[in-house]
C-alpha positions in Angstrom: 0.0 0.0 0.0 1.4 3.4 -1.0 0.8 6.4 1.2 -0.4 9.6 -0.6 2.1 12.4 -0.4 -0.1 15.2 -1.6 -3.8 16.0 -1.7 -6.1 18.3 -3.8 -7.9 21.0 -1.9 -11.1 18.9 -1.4 -9.1 16.0 -0.1 -7.0 18.2 2.3 -10.1 19.9 3.6 -11.7 16.5 4.3 -8.6 15.2 5.9 -8.3 18.2 8.2 -12.1 18.5 8.8 -12.2 22.1 7.6 -13.8 23.9 4.7 -12.3 24.4 1.3 -12.6 28.1 1.8 -10.4 27.7 4.9 -7.9 25.8 3.0 -7.6 28.4 0.5 -7.4 31.2 3.1 -4.6 29.4 4.9 -2.7 28.9 1.6 -3.3 32.7 0.7 -1.8 33.8 4.0 1.1 31.3 3.8 0.1 29.4 6.9 -0.4 26.2 4.9 2.0 25.4 2.1 1.1 24.1 -1.2 2.5 23.4 -4.6 1.1 23.9 -8.2 1.5 21.3 -10.7 0.1 22.3 -14.1 -3.3 23.6 -13.2 -3.7 21.7 -10.1 -3.0 23.1 -6.6 -1.9 20.3 -4.1 -1.2 20.2 -0.5 1.7 18.0 0.6 1.3 15.8 3.6 4.3 17.4 5.1 2.6 20.8 4.8 -0.5 19.5 6.5 1.6 17.9 9.5 3.7 21.0 9.8 0.6 23.3 9.9 -1.0 21.1 12.6 2.2 20.9 14.6 2.4 24.7 14.6 -1.2 25.1 15.8 -0.4 22.7 18.6 2.5 24.8 19.8 0.5 28.0 19.4 -2.3 26.8 21.8 
């Protein structure tokens, strides 16, 4: 079984249990990293785990 390394915005939102709009806002402000491949915007698994780790330390 292969682990996914990147997720589209829909998948990232579902994985984090937040809205697509929030994902786009986090990407816009630079709080959540993302990459663009062609016309697709992807959020790497490492970007998600880094974001969540930063939220944990901020709380």
